[in-house]
C-alpha positions as a Markdown table, in Angstrom:
| # | Residue | x | y | z |
|---|---|---|---|---|
| 1 | Met | 11.9 | -156.8 | -100.0 |
| 2 | Lys | 13.0 | -157.6 | -96.5 |
| 3 | Thr | 11.6 | -155.7 | -93.5 |
| 4 | Val | 13.5 | -154.1 | -90.6 |
| 5 | His | 11.5 | -153.2 | -87.5 |
| 6 | Phe | 13.5 | -150.4 | -86.0 |
| 7 | His | 12.6 | -149.6 | -82.4 |
| 8 | Val | 13.9 | -146.1 | -81.5 |
| 9 | Gly | 12.7 | -145.7 | -77.9 |
| 10 | Ala | 11.6 | -143.4 | -76.2 |
| 11 | Gly | 14.0 | -143.6 | -73.3 |
| 12 | Arg | 12.6 | -144.7 | -70.0 |
| 13 | Cys | 10.1 | -146.8 | -71.8 |
| 14 | Gly | 11.6 | -150.2 | -71.3 |
| 15 | Ser | 14.3 | -150.1 | -74.0 |
| 16 | Ser | 16.9 | -151.7 | -71.8 |
| 17 | Leu | 14.6 | -154.6 | -70.8 |
| 18 | Ile | 13.7 | -155.2 | -74.5 |
| 19 | Gln | 17.4 | -155.5 | -75.3 |
| 20 | Ala | 18.0 | -157.9 | -72.4 |
| 21 | Leu | 14.9 | -160.1 | -73.2 |
| 22 | Phe | 15.4 | -160.2 | -77.0 |
| 23 | Asn | 19.0 | -161.2 | -76.5 |
| 24 | Asp | 18.0 | -164.4 | -74.6 |
| 25 | Val | 18.6 | -167.6 | -76.5 |
| 26 | Asn | 15.0 | -168.7 | -76.0 |
| 27 | Met | 13.8 | -165.6 | -77.7 |
| 28 | His | 16.1 | -166.2 | -80.6 |
| 29 | Glu | 14.5 | -169.6 | -81.1 |
| 30 | Val | 11.1 | -167.9 | -81.1 |
| 31 | Phe | 12.2 | -165.3 | -83.5 |
| 32 | Thr | 13.6 | -167.9 | -85.9 |
| 33 | Arg | 10.1 | -169.5 | -86.2 |
| 34 | Phe | 8.9 | -166.2 | -87.5 |
| 35 | Ser | 11.9 | -165.7 | -89.8 |
| 36 | Leu | 12.9 | -162.8 | -87.6 |
| 37 | Lys | 16.4 | -162.0 | -86.3 |
| 38 | Tyr | 17.7 | -159.7 | -83.6 |
| 39 | Asp | 21.5 | -159.1 | -83.5 |
| 40 | Pro | 22.6 | -157.4 | -80.3 |
| 41 | Glu | 25.9 | -156.5 | -82.0 |
| 42 | Ile | 24.1 | -154.0 | -84.1 |
| 43 | Tyr | 22.7 | -152.3 | -81.0 |
| 44 | Leu | 26.2 | -152.1 | -79.5 |
| 45 | Ala | 27.7 | -150.7 | -82.6 |
| 46 | Leu | 25.0 | -148.1 | -82.9 |
| 47 | Thr | 25.7 | -147.0 | -79.4 |
| 48 | Glu | 29.1 | -145.9 | -80.5 |
| 49 | Leu | 27.6 | -143.7 | -83.2 |
| 50 | Thr | 24.7 | -142.2 | -81.2 |
| 51 | Pro | 23.1 | -139.9 | -80.2 |
| 52 | Ile | 23.5 | -137.4 | -83.0 |
| 53 | Glu | 22.5 | -133.8 | -83.6 |
| 54 | Thr | 23.1 | -133.7 | -87.4 |
| 55 | Phe | 23.3 | -136.5 | -90.0 |
| 56 | Asn | 26.5 | -136.9 | -92.0 |
| 57 | Glu | 26.4 | -139.8 | -94.5 |
| 58 | Ala | 30.2 | -140.4 | -94.2 |
| 59 | Asp | 29.9 | -141.1 | -90.5 |
| 60 | Trp | 27.5 | -144.0 | -91.1 |
| 61 | Arg | 28.9 | -145.6 | -94.3 |
| 62 | Asp | 31.3 | -148.0 | -92.6 |
| 63 | Phe | 28.6 | -149.1 | -90.1 |
| 64 | Arg | 26.1 | -149.7 | -93.0 |
| 65 | Asp | 28.6 | -151.7 | -95.0 |
| 66 | Gln | 29.6 | -153.8 | -92.1 |
| 67 | His | 26.4 | -154.5 | -90.2 |
| 68 | Ile | 23.4 | -153.7 | -92.5 |
| 69 | Val | 24.3 | -154.6 | -96.1 |
| 70 | Pro | 25.1 | -158.3 | -95.1 |
| 71 | Leu | 21.5 | -158.7 | -93.8 |
| 72 | Lys | 20.3 | -158.7 | -97.4 |
| 73 | Asp | 22.0 | -162.1 | -98.0 |
| 74 | Gln | 20.8 | -163.8 | -94.8 |
| 75 | Ala | 18.0 | -166.2 | -94.7 |
| 76 | Phe | 15.7 | -164.1 | -92.5 |
| 77 | His | 12.8 | -162.1 | -93.9 |
| 78 | His | 12.5 | -159.7 | -90.9 |
| 79 | Tyr | 15.0 | -158.0 | -88.6 |
| 80 | Phe | 14.6 | -156.2 | -85.3 |
| 81 | Ile | 17.0 | -153.4 | -84.4 |
| 82 | Thr | 16.7 | -151.3 | -81.3 |
| 83 | Gln | 18.5 | -148.1 | -80.4 |
| 84 | Glu | 16.9 | -145.6 | -78.0 |
| 85 | Asn | 19.7 | -143.1 | -78.7 |
| 86 | Leu | 18.1 | -142.6 | -82.1 |
| 87 | Phe | 14.9 | -141.3 | -80.6 |
| 88 | Gly | 16.6 | -137.9 | -80.7 |
| 89 | Ile | 15.0 | -136.6 | -77.5 |
| 90 | Asp | 16.2 | -137.2 | -73.9 |
| 91 | Gly | 14.5 | -134.7 | -71.7 |
| 92 | Asp | 16.3 | -131.4 | -72.3 |
| 93 | Asn | 19.0 | -133.1 | -74.4 |
| 94 | Gly | 18.3 | -133.2 | -78.1 |
| 95 | Gly | 15.1 | -132.1 | -79.7 |
| 96 | Leu | 12.9 | -132.4 | -82.8 |
| 97 | Asp | 15.9 | -131.4 | -85.0 |
| 98 | Ala | 17.9 | -134.2 | -83.5 |
| 99 | Cys | 15.0 | -136.5 | -84.1 |
| 100 | Arg | 15.0 | -135.5 | -87.8 |
| 101 | Ala | 18.7 | -136.2 | -88.0 |
| 102 | Ser | 18.2 | -139.6 | -86.4 |
| 103 | Ser | 15.4 | -140.4 | -88.9 |
| 104 | Ala | 17.6 | -139.4 | -91.8 |
| 105 | Ala | 20.4 | -141.7 | -90.4 |
| 106 | Ile | 17.9 | -144.7 | -90.2 |
| 107 | Asp | 16.7 | -143.9 | -93.8 |
| 108 | Tyr | 20.3 | -144.0 | -95.0 |
| 109 | Leu | 21.0 | -147.3 | -93.2 |
| 110 | Met | 17.9 | -149.0 | -94.3 |
| 111 | Glu | 18.2 | -148.4 | -98.1 |
| 112 | Gly | 16.9 | -151.5 | -99.8 |
| 113 | Phe | 14.7 | -152.6 | -96.9 |
| 114 | Arg | 11.2 | -151.8 | -95.9 |
| 115 | Thr | 11.6 | -149.9 | -92.7 |
| 116 | Arg | 9.0 | -150.0 | -89.9 |
| 117 | Ile | 9.5 | -147.7 | -87.0 |
| 118 | Val | 8.3 | -148.8 | -83.5 |
| 119 | Ile | 8.0 | -146.1 | -80.8 |
| 120 | Leu | 7.0 | -146.6 | -77.2 |
| 121 | Val | 5.8 | -143.5 | -75.3 |
| 122 | Arg | 4.6 | -142.7 | -71.9 |
| 123 | Arg | 2.5 | -139.8 | -70.6 |
| 124 | Gln | 4.7 | -136.7 | -70.4 |
| 125 | Asp | 4.4 | -136.0 | -66.7 |
| 126 | Thr | 5.7 | -139.4 | -65.7 |
| 127 | Tyr | 8.2 | -139.3 | -68.5 |
| 128 | Ile | 9.6 | -136.0 | -67.2 |
| 129 | Glu | 9.9 | -137.4 | -63.7 |
| 130 | Ser | 11.6 | -140.6 | -64.9 |
| 131 | Ile | 14.0 | -138.9 | -67.2 |
| 132 | Tyr | 14.9 | -136.4 | -64.5 |
| 133 | Ser | 15.8 | -139.3 | -62.1 |
| 134 | Gln | 18.0 | -140.8 | -64.9 |
| 135 | His | 19.8 | -137.4 | -65.2 |
| 136 | Val | 20.3 | -137.3 | -61.5 |
| 137 | Lys | 22.2 | -140.6 | -61.8 |
| 138 | Arg | 24.4 | -138.9 | -64.4 |
| 139 | Arg | 25.4 | -135.6 | -62.7 |
| 140 | Glu | 22.2 | -133.5 | -62.8 |
| 141 | Val | 22.4 | -130.9 | -60.0 |
| 142 | Arg | 19.3 | -128.8 | -60.6 |
| 143 | Asp | 16.3 | -129.3 | -58.3 |
| 144 | Phe | 13.2 | -130.7 | -60.0 |
| 145 | Ala | 11.3 | -127.4 | -60.1 |
| 146 | Thr | 14.2 | -125.7 | -61.9 |
| 147 | Tyr | 14.6 | -128.7 | -64.3 |
| 148 | Leu | 10.9 | -128.6 | -65.1 |
| 149 | Asp | 10.8 | -124.9 | -65.6 |
| 150 | Glu | 13.8 | -125.0 | -68.0 |
| 151 | Leu | 12.6 | -128.1 | -69.9 |
| 152 | Pro | 11.6 | -127.4 | -73.6 |
| 153 | Trp | 8.1 | -129.0 | -73.2 |
| 154 | Glu | 7.4 | -128.7 | -76.9 |
| 155 | Asn | 10.0 | -131.3 | -77.7 |
| 156 | Leu | 7.9 | -133.9 | -75.8 |
| 157 | Asp | 5.0 | -133.8 | -78.4 |
| 158 | Trp | 5.1 | -137.5 | -79.3 |
| 159 | Gly | 2.8 | -136.9 | -82.2 |
| 160 | Glu | 5.4 | -134.6 | -83.8 |
| 161 | Val | 8.1 | -137.3 | -83.2 |
| 162 | Ala | 5.9 | -139.8 | -85.0 |
| 163 | Asp | 5.2 | -137.3 | -87.8 |
| 164 | Ile | 8.9 | -137.0 | -88.5 |
| 165 | His | 9.2 | -140.7 | -89.1 |
| 166 | Ala | 5.9 | -140.9 | -91.0 |
| 167 | Asp | 6.9 | -138.2 | -93.4 |
| 168 | Arg | 10.1 | -140.2 | -94.2 |
| 169 | Phe | 8.9 | -143.8 | -94.1 |
| 170 | Gly | 5.1 | -143.5 | -94.6 |
| 171 | Arg | 2.4 | -143.4 | -92.0 |
| 172 | Glu | 1.6 | -147.1 | -92.5 |
| 173 | Asn | 5.2 | -147.9 | -91.3 |
| 174 | Val | 5.1 | -146.1 | -88.0 |
| 175 | Thr | 3.7 | -147.9 | -84.9 |
| 176 | Val | 3.3 | -145.9 | -81.6 |
| 177 | Leu | 2.6 | -148.0 | -78.5 |
| 178 | Pro | 1.8 | -146.9 | -75.0 |
| 179 | Phe | 4.2 | -147.9 | -72.2 |
| 180 | Glu | 1.7 | -147.8 | -69.4 |
| 181 | Lys | 0.2 | -151.1 | -68.2 |
| 182 | Arg | -3.1 | -149.5 | -67.3 |
| 183 | Val | -3.6 | -148.4 | -71.0 |
| 184 | Leu | -2.4 | -151.7 | -72.4 |
| 185 | Asn | -4.6 | -153.8 | -70.2 |
| 186 | Leu | -7.7 | -152.0 | -71.5 |
| 187 | Ala | -6.7 | -153.3 | -74.9 |
| 188 | Asn | -6.2 | -156.8 | -73.5 |
| 189 | Ile | -2.4 | -156.6 | -73.7 |
| 190 | Asp | -0.6 | -157.6 | -70.6 |
| 191 | Trp | 2.5 | -155.3 | -70.9 |
| 192 | Phe | 4.6 | -153.3 | -73.3 |
| 193 | Val | 6.9 | -156.2 | -74.4 |
| 194 | Thr | 3.8 | -158.1 | -75.7 |
| 195 | Ala | 2.8 | -155.0 | -77.6 |
| 196 | Val | 6.2 | -154.7 | -79.2 |
| 197 | Leu | 6.2 | -158.4 | -80.1 |
| 198 | Arg | 2.8 | -158.1 | -81.8 |
| 199 | Ala | 4.0 | -155.0 | -83.7 |
| 200 | Ile | 6.9 | -156.9 | -85.2 |
| 201 | Gly | 4.7 | -159.9 | -86.1 |
| 202 | Val | 5.5 | -162.4 | -83.3 |
| 203 | Thr | 2.1 | -163.8 | -82.4 |
| 204 | Gln | 3.3 | -166.6 | -80.2 |
| 205 | Ile | 2.2 | -166.2 | -76.5 |
| 206 | Ile | 5.4 | -166.0 | -74.4 |
| 207 | Glu | 5.5 | -166.3 | -70.6 |
| 208 | Phe | 8.3 | -164.4 | -69.1 |
| 209 | Glu | 9.6 | -165.4 | -65.7 |
| 210 | Asn | 12.4 | -164.1 | -63.4 |
| 211 | Leu | 12.7 | -160.9 | -65.4 |
| 212 | Pro | 16.0 | -159.1 | -64.9 |
| 213 | Thr | 16.2 | -155.6 | -63.4 |
| 214 | Val | 17.7 | -153.5 | -66.1 |
| 215 | Asn | 18.9 | -149.9 | -65.7 |
| 216 | Pro | 16.8 | -149.2 | -62.6 |
| 217 | Ser | 16.2 | -145.7 | -61.3 |
| 218 | Val | 17.5 | -144.5 | -58.0 |
| 219 | Ser | 15.0 | -144.9 | -55.2 |
| 220 | Pro | 13.2 | -141.6 | -54.4 |
| 221 | Arg | 14.7 | -141.5 | -50.9 |
| 222 | Ala | 18.2 | -141.7 | -52.4 |
| 223 | Met | 17.7 | -139.2 | -55.2 |
| 224 | Glu | 18.3 | -136.1 | -53.2 |
| 225 | Val | 21.4 | -137.6 | -51.7 |
| 226 | Gln | 22.7 | -138.3 | -55.2 |
| 227 | Arg | 21.8 | -134.8 | -56.4 |
| 228 | Leu | 23.8 | -133.3 | -53.5 |
| 229 | Ala | 26.7 | -135.6 | -54.2 |
| 230 | Asn | 26.7 | -134.5 | -57.8 |
| 231 | Lys | 27.6 | -131.0 | -56.5 |
| 232 | Leu | 30.2 | -132.1 | -54.0 |
| 233 | Leu | 32.0 | -135.1 | -55.5 |
| 234 | Thr | 34.2 | -135.6 | -58.5 |
| 235 | Glu | 32.6 | -137.0 | -61.6 |
| 236 | Asp | 34.0 | -140.5 | -61.0 |
| 237 | Glu | 33.0 | -140.4 | -57.3 |
| 238 | Ser | 29.4 | -139.3 | -58.1 |
| 239 | Leu | 29.0 | -142.0 | -60.8 |
| 240 | His | 30.4 | -144.6 | -58.4 |
| 241 | Leu | 27.8 | -143.5 | -55.8 |
| 242 | Ala | 25.0 | -143.6 | -58.4 |
| 243 | Asn | 26.0 | -147.2 | -59.4 |
| 244 | Trp | 26.0 | -148.1 | -55.7 |
| 245 | Phe | 22.5 | -146.7 | -55.2 |
| 246 | Glu | 21.3 | -148.4 | -58.4 |
| 247 | Ala | 22.6 | -151.8 | -57.1 |
| 248 | Asn | 21.6 | -151.4 | -53.4 |
| 249 | Ile | 18.7 | -148.9 | -53.2 |
| 250 | Pro | 16.9 | -149.1 | -56.6 |
| 251 | Lys | 13.5 | -147.7 | -57.2 |
| 252 | Ser | 10.9 | -150.5 | -57.1 |
| 253 | Pro | 8.2 | -150.6 | -59.8 |
| 254 | Glu | 5.6 | -149.9 | -57.1 |
| 255 | Glu | 7.3 | -146.6 | -56.0 |
| 256 | Ser | 6.2 | -143.3 | -57.3 |
| 257 | Tyr | 8.5 | -140.3 | -57.5 |
| 258 | Ser | 5.7 | -137.8 | -57.0 |
| 259 | Leu | 8.2 | -135.1 | -57.8 |
| 260 | Met | 5.4 | -132.9 | -59.3 |
| 261 | Ser | 3.0 | -131.0 | -57.2 |
| 262 | Glu | -0.6 | -131.4 | -58.2 |
| 263 | Glu | -0.5 | -127.9 | -59.8 |
| 264 | Gln | 2.6 | -128.8 | -61.8 |
| 265 | Arg | 1.1 | -132.0 | -63.0 |
| 266 | Ala | -2.1 | -130.3 | -64.0 |
| 267 | Asp | -0.1 | -127.7 | -66.0 |
| 268 | Val | 1.8 | -130.5 | -67.9 |
| 269 | Leu | -1.4 | -132.4 | -68.6 |
| 270 | Asp | -3.1 | -129.2 | -69.8 |
| 271 | Phe | -0.1 | -128.4 | -72.1 |
| 272 | Phe | -0.2 | -131.8 | -73.8 |
| 273 | Arg | -3.9 | -132.6 | -73.7 |
| 274 | Glu | -4.7 | -131.5 | -77.3 |
| 275 | Arg | -1.4 | -132.8 | -78.5 |
| 276 | Asn | -2.1 | -136.2 | -76.9 |
| 277 | Arg | -5.6 | -136.2 | -78.3 |
| 278 | Arg | -4.1 | -136.0 | -81.8 |
| 279 | Leu | -1.5 | -138.6 | -80.9 |
| 280 | Cys | -4.1 | -141.1 | -79.7 |
| 281 | Ser | -6.4 | -140.4 | -82.6 |
| 282 | Glu | -3.8 | -140.7 | -85.3 |
| 283 | Tyr | -1.2 | -143.1 | -83.9 |
| 284 | Met | -2.8 | -145.0 | -81.1 |
| 285 | Pro | -6.5 | -145.5 | -82.1 |
| 286 | Asp | -6.7 | -149.0 | -80.6 |
| 287 | Tyr | -6.0 | -147.7 | -77.1 |
| 288 | Asp | -8.3 | -145.8 | -74.7 |
| 289 | Pro | -7.0 | -142.2 | -74.7 |
| 290 | Ala | -8.4 | -141.3 | -71.2 |
| 291 | Tyr | -5.1 | -141.6 | -69.4 |
| 292 | Tyr | -3.2 | -139.6 | -71.9 |
| 293 | Leu | -5.8 | -136.9 | -71.7 |
| 294 | Gly | -5.6 | -136.8 | -67.9 |
| 295 | Glu | -9.2 | -138.0 | -67.6 |
| 296 | Asp | -8.6 | -141.0 | -65.4 |
| 297 | Ala | -6.4 | -141.5 | -62.3 |
| 298 | Lys | -3.7 | -138.9 | -61.9 |
| 299 | Gly | -0.1 | -140.0 | -62.4 |
């Protein structure tokens, strides 16, 4: 039986960079050596169908017949599909029910394949800050304190997300990886792309140079300007401004939003500590859990 490695996100955990790198012709050559194929057309077609709140088989039949069924007759033994919209959760959009619907859709698409789910996660406090910045780029007008107060924190229990897929595909077919470099480095992994490649069976050491900047966040000093513009400008105008900020004043990897006060960050870490303890124990046992438990340097 052929295997499909299905990367579902989470959002703000490098999905756009994975798509860009894996679409490079040199990566295709590497994949071929491992009898692995990545078809970006599948990603683009899935974008048109996602995100979803409920699963309806009829909505997915044409896509499965056109894009998935033909894979069975190709020469490859393994396939990689990525679509972060099928994570089901995007801050206050979606939730665990949407995640269940997405898992059902994947199950329907992957009939006749062994399905392995790959999930990248980041600690919830920095995830919330990052996803908020993304929402500001797309018309969010609430200040951060209001956004945080209204956010359904229980949806960000990554162990529950992993459980949804494990219940459907089997625990042995669910891989959860940390996004943070500090956690990966302690496991002798240089960054998250390397972790994903290992998870899908690519053991060749690959040196990446001149990496593209993909889907950058707005610089912290531009974020409040954008949020105010979202209130005052038309939708098209505010999106044009966000695109300008993204191109001209993007957030650098070294910058920190620091949107949370120390008290807010402590509250978030306290809320997820036991949840993350289970996440690390059951789904990330090869990684030092200290950061996810808030026991090393603060975010």
